[in-house]
C-alpha positions as CSV (number, residue, x, y, z in Angstrom):
1,M,119.1,126.9,145.3
2,A,117.4,129.6,143.3
3,G,117.2,127.4,140.3
4,S,115.8,124.6,142.4
5,D,113.1,126.8,143.7
6,G,112.2,127.8,140.2
7,D,112.0,124.2,139.1
8,Q,109.7,123.4,142.0
9,G,107.5,126.4,141.2
10,R,106.9,125.6,137.5
11,P,105.0,122.4,138.0
12,A,102.7,124.1,140.5
13,K,102.1,126.9,138.0
14,G,101.4,124.4,135.3
15,Y,99.0,122.6,137.4
16,A,97.2,125.8,138.4
17,M,97.0,126.8,134.7
18,R,95.5,123.4,133.7
19,A,93.0,123.7,136.5
20,L,92.0,127.2,135.4
21,L,91.6,126.1,131.8
22,G,89.6,123.1,132.9
23,I,87.2,125.3,134.8
24,T,87.0,127.7,131.9
25,N,86.2,124.9,129.5
26,S,83.6,123.5,131.8
27,I,81.9,126.8,132.1
28,A,82.0,127.3,128.3
29,V,80.4,123.9,127.7
30,V,77.7,124.4,130.3
31,L,76.8,127.9,129.1
32,G,77.0,127.0,125.4
33,A,75.1,123.7,125.7
34,G,72.5,125.5,127.8
35,C,71.9,128.1,125.1
36,C,71.6,125.3,122.5
37,S,69.0,123.7,124.7
38,L,66.9,126.9,124.6
39,L,66.5,126.2,120.9
40,G,66.0,122.5,121.4
41,M,63.4,123.2,124.1
42,L,62.0,126.3,122.4
43,P,58.3,125.3,122.9
44,L,58.6,125.0,126.6
45,A,60.8,128.0,127.0
46,A,58.3,130.1,125.0
47,V,55.3,129.2,127.1
48,L,57.2,129.7,130.4
49,I,58.2,133.2,129.3
50,F,55.2,134.4,127.4
51,L,52.2,132.3,128.7
52,R,51.8,132.8,132.4
53,D,48.3,131.5,133.0
54,P,47.9,128.2,134.8
55,Q,44.5,127.6,133.1
56,Y,46.3,126.8,129.9
57,Y,48.1,123.8,131.4
58,P,47.4,121.6,128.4
59,T,49.6,124.0,126.4
60,Y,52.4,123.6,129.0
61,L,52.2,119.8,128.8
62,L,52.2,119.8,125.0
63,A,55.2,122.1,125.0
64,A,57.0,119.9,127.5
65,V,56.5,116.8,125.3
66,L,57.7,118.6,122.2
67,S,60.8,119.7,124.1
68,A,61.8,116.3,125.3
69,P,64.5,115.7,122.6
70,G,66.1,119.1,123.5
71,L,66.5,118.0,127.1
72,A,67.7,114.5,126.1
73,A,70.4,115.9,123.9
74,L,71.5,118.2,126.7
75,F,71.8,115.1,129.0
76,A,73.8,113.4,126.3
77,I,76.3,116.3,126.3
78,Y,76.6,116.2,130.0
79,R,77.1,112.4,129.9
80,D,80.1,112.4,127.5
81,H,81.7,115.8,127.0
82,P,85.4,115.7,127.8
83,G,85.4,119.4,128.6
84,L,83.3,118.8,131.7
85,S,84.9,117.7,135.0
86,S,82.6,114.8,135.4
87,S,83.8,111.6,137.1
88,F,81.2,109.6,135.2
89,A,82.5,110.8,131.8
90,R,86.1,110.4,132.9
91,A,85.6,106.8,134.0
92,R,83.7,106.0,130.8
93,R,86.5,107.3,128.6
94,Q,89.2,105.4,130.5
95,A,87.1,102.2,130.3
96,L,86.5,102.7,126.6
97,D,90.2,103.3,125.9
98,S,91.0,100.2,127.8
99,M,88.5,98.2,125.8
100,T,89.8,99.5,122.5
101,E,93.4,98.5,123.5
102,R,92.2,95.0,124.2
103,G,90.3,94.8,120.9
104,H,86.9,94.8,122.5
105,A,83.9,96.9,121.5
106,L,81.1,98.5,123.5
107,P,77.9,96.4,123.4
108,D,75.4,97.9,120.9
109,W,72.7,98.2,123.5
110,I,74.7,100.9,125.3
111,A,74.9,104.3,123.6
112,K,78.3,105.1,122.1
113,P,79.7,108.5,123.2
114,Y,77.7,111.4,121.8
115,V,80.7,113.7,121.9
116,D,84.1,112.9,120.2
117,S,86.9,112.2,122.7
118,G,89.1,114.9,121.2
119,T,86.6,117.6,121.8
120,V,87.7,120.3,124.4
121,Y,84.9,122.9,124.4
122,G,82.9,122.4,121.3
123,F,79.3,121.3,121.7
124,F,77.1,122.6,118.9
125,R,77.4,119.7,116.4
126,A,77.3,117.1,119.1
127,Y,74.2,118.5,120.6
128,W,72.2,118.5,117.4
129,R,73.5,115.1,116.5
130,A,72.3,113.7,119.8
131,Y,69.0,115.6,119.2
132,K,68.5,113.8,115.9
133,V,69.3,110.4,117.4
134,L,67.1,110.7,120.5
135,A,64.1,112.7,119.1
136,L,61.6,110.0,118.2
137,R,62.1,107.9,121.3
138,S,62.1,111.0,123.6
139,W,58.7,112.0,122.2
140,A,57.5,108.4,122.6
141,T,58.7,108.4,126.2
142,W,57.2,111.7,127.3
143,L,53.9,111.5,125.5
144,P,52.3,108.9,127.9
145,L,53.6,110.9,130.8
146,G,52.0,114.1,129.4
147,L,48.7,112.3,129.1
148,I,48.9,111.0,132.7
149,A,49.8,114.5,133.9
150,F,46.8,116.0,132.0
151,A,44.5,113.4,133.7
152,L,45.9,114.2,137.1
153,I,45.6,117.9,136.8
154,Y,42.0,117.5,135.4
155,D,41.2,115.3,138.4
156,L,42.6,118.1,140.7
157,Q,40.3,120.6,139.1
158,I,37.3,118.3,139.7
159,A,38.4,117.7,143.3
160,S,38.5,121.4,143.9
161,Q,34.7,121.6,143.1
162,L,33.8,118.9,145.7
163,S,33.3,119.5,149.4
164,W,35.4,116.5,150.3
165,G,37.9,117.0,147.4
166,Q,40.6,118.5,149.5
167,I,41.6,115.1,150.8
168,L,42.7,114.2,147.3
169,F,45.0,117.2,146.8
170,L,48.0,115.8,148.5
171,P,47.9,112.3,146.8
172,I,47.4,113.9,143.4
173,L,50.2,116.4,144.1
174,V,52.6,113.6,145.1
175,C,51.7,111.7,142.0
176,L,52.5,114.8,139.8
177,L,55.8,115.3,141.5
178,L,56.8,111.7,141.0
179,L,55.7,112.0,137.4
180,V,58.1,114.9,136.8
181,Q,61.0,113.0,138.3
182,T,60.0,109.9,136.4
183,A,60.2,111.9,133.2
184,L,63.7,113.1,134.0
185,V,65.0,109.7,135.1
186,S,63.5,108.1,132.0
187,L,65.4,110.5,129.7
188,V,68.7,109.6,131.5
189,L,67.9,105.9,130.9
190,L,67.0,106.6,127.3
191,V,70.2,108.5,126.7
192,E,72.2,105.6,128.1
193,Y,70.2,102.8,126.4
194,P,68.7,104.1,123.2
195,R,67.3,100.7,122.2
196,A,65.4,100.1,125.4
197,R,61.6,99.3,125.4
198,I,59.7,102.5,126.3
199,R,57.5,100.7,128.8
200,K,60.5,99.4,130.7
201,V,62.1,102.8,130.7
202,L,59.1,104.3,132.3
203,V,58.6,101.6,134.9
204,N,62.3,101.7,135.9
205,G,62.2,105.5,135.9
206,L,59.4,105.4,138.4
207,L,61.1,102.8,140.6
208,L,64.3,104.8,140.7
209,S,62.5,108.0,141.5
210,V,61.0,106.3,144.5
211,R,64.1,104.5,145.6
212,R,66.2,107.6,146.0
213,W,63.3,110.0,146.6
214,Y,65.3,112.6,148.5
215,M,67.2,113.5,145.3
216,M,63.7,114.3,143.8
217,V,63.3,117.0,146.4
218,L,66.6,118.5,145.4
219,S,66.0,118.5,141.6
220,L,62.5,119.7,141.9
221,A,63.6,122.6,144.2
222,V,66.2,123.6,141.6
223,L,63.7,123.5,138.8
224,A,61.2,125.5,140.9
225,G,63.9,128.2,141.4
226,Y,64.6,128.2,137.7
227,V,61.0,128.7,136.8
228,W,60.7,131.5,139.3
229,G,63.8,133.2,137.8
230,L,62.4,132.9,134.3
231,M,59.3,134.7,135.5
232,R,61.4,137.5,137.1
233,S,64.1,138.0,134.5
234,P,63.5,135.7,131.5
235,I,66.3,136.7,129.2
236,L,69.1,136.9,131.8
237,V,68.1,133.7,133.6
238,A,67.5,131.8,130.3
239,L,70.9,132.6,128.9
240,L,73.1,132.4,132.0
241,A,71.4,129.9,134.2
242,T,69.8,127.3,131.9
243,G,72.9,125.2,131.4
244,L,73.9,125.3,135.1
245,I,70.4,124.5,136.4
246,W,70.0,121.5,134.1
247,Y,73.5,120.3,134.9
248,L,72.6,120.2,138.6
249,V,69.4,118.4,137.7
250,W,71.2,115.9,135.5
251,A,73.8,115.2,138.2
252,A,71.0,114.5,140.8
253,V,69.0,112.3,138.4
254,R,72.1,110.5,137.1
255,W,72.9,109.6,140.7
256,Q,69.4,108.3,141.2
257,A,69.9,106.0,138.2
258,D,73.3,104.7,139.3
259,P,72.0,101.5,141.0
260,F,70.3,100.6,137.8
261,F,73.4,101.2,135.7
262,Q,75.5,99.1,138.1
263,Q,73.0,96.2,138.0
264,M,72.9,96.3,134.2
265,A,76.7,96.2,134.1
266,R,76.7,93.3,136.6
267,E,74.2,91.3,134.4
268,S,76.2,92.0,131.3
269,G,79.1,90.0,132.6
270,D,81.5,92.2,130.6
271,P,84.5,93.4,132.6
272,G,84.9,96.5,130.4
273,V,81.3,97.5,130.9
274,Q,81.5,96.9,134.6
275,A,84.6,99.1,134.9
276,M,82.8,101.8,132.9
277,Y,80.1,102.1,135.5
278,G,82.4,101.8,138.4
279,L,81.0,98.5,139.6
280,P,82.7,97.4,142.8
281,D,84.7,94.2,142.8
282,A,82.7,93.0,145.8
283,G,79.4,93.9,147.4
284,A,75.8,93.1,147.4
285,K,74.6,91.2,144.3
286,G,70.8,91.5,144.8
287,S,68.7,94.1,143.0
288,S,65.1,94.7,142.0
289,F,66.3,95.5,138.5
290,T,66.7,92.4,136.3
291,A,65.6,93.4,132.9
292,L,68.7,93.3,130.7
293,Q,66.8,91.7,127.8
294,D,64.5,94.7,127.6
295,Y,67.4,97.0,127.0
296,R,69.4,95.2,124.4
297,Q,66.6,94.1,122.0
């Protein structure tokens, strides 16, 4: 009986050890990739830490546009890294393995994994490889958003000088918040579909931000807390919280974009692609997103 109890205990111990290693690997990837993103997003990190005057908002906007590839590369790591306990990445790997066994290939309009499937906790090379791939299109995506944000903030300044300008504060503020969320959703779409037309990415990013607007409240609240922390303790928060904060934001934004991913998979007609995005076998077929041709040009 004693031997039987020991045999029963070993699998439980092995499971606990694998779970502990999985958690440790996830923490290592989130912290390490977050630190890499501080270099990839150095312009924005620098102005948040050292420039604390709102009147220099054009500098903040320029720094944000320049930092777009750093954030896109971080989202690419979160999308694919095997060391993270992400259901999205796990479903993707299983679907890709199944497609490979059947001799099928992933369509070229969907980004191939940015991280090798054999990676456990490495992230450095994958991050900068993704940065190189996504840099130009990330800048092209965020540049028009930065110009719109500049115009909105400038209008806000003008409105503050008018006696009736206060009625414009709330609409302009809502537009700015939607603009921030559109920028985040657009990067998630760009990471997934690197050949997409920039105009369609921006339009669909706005539609997805509105469609599941309550996730916008969550992600913006998390970012506001992160900025507040940077103002209070910049070095500690930057090193320890950057990866976790952006992971939470990515998870929220990725969930916002999920209806679009499923509709694109449905339009593709490829069973492997549909399995990769967790498309249900049955359910509603209607959607406001029907632009597959704009994403596989």
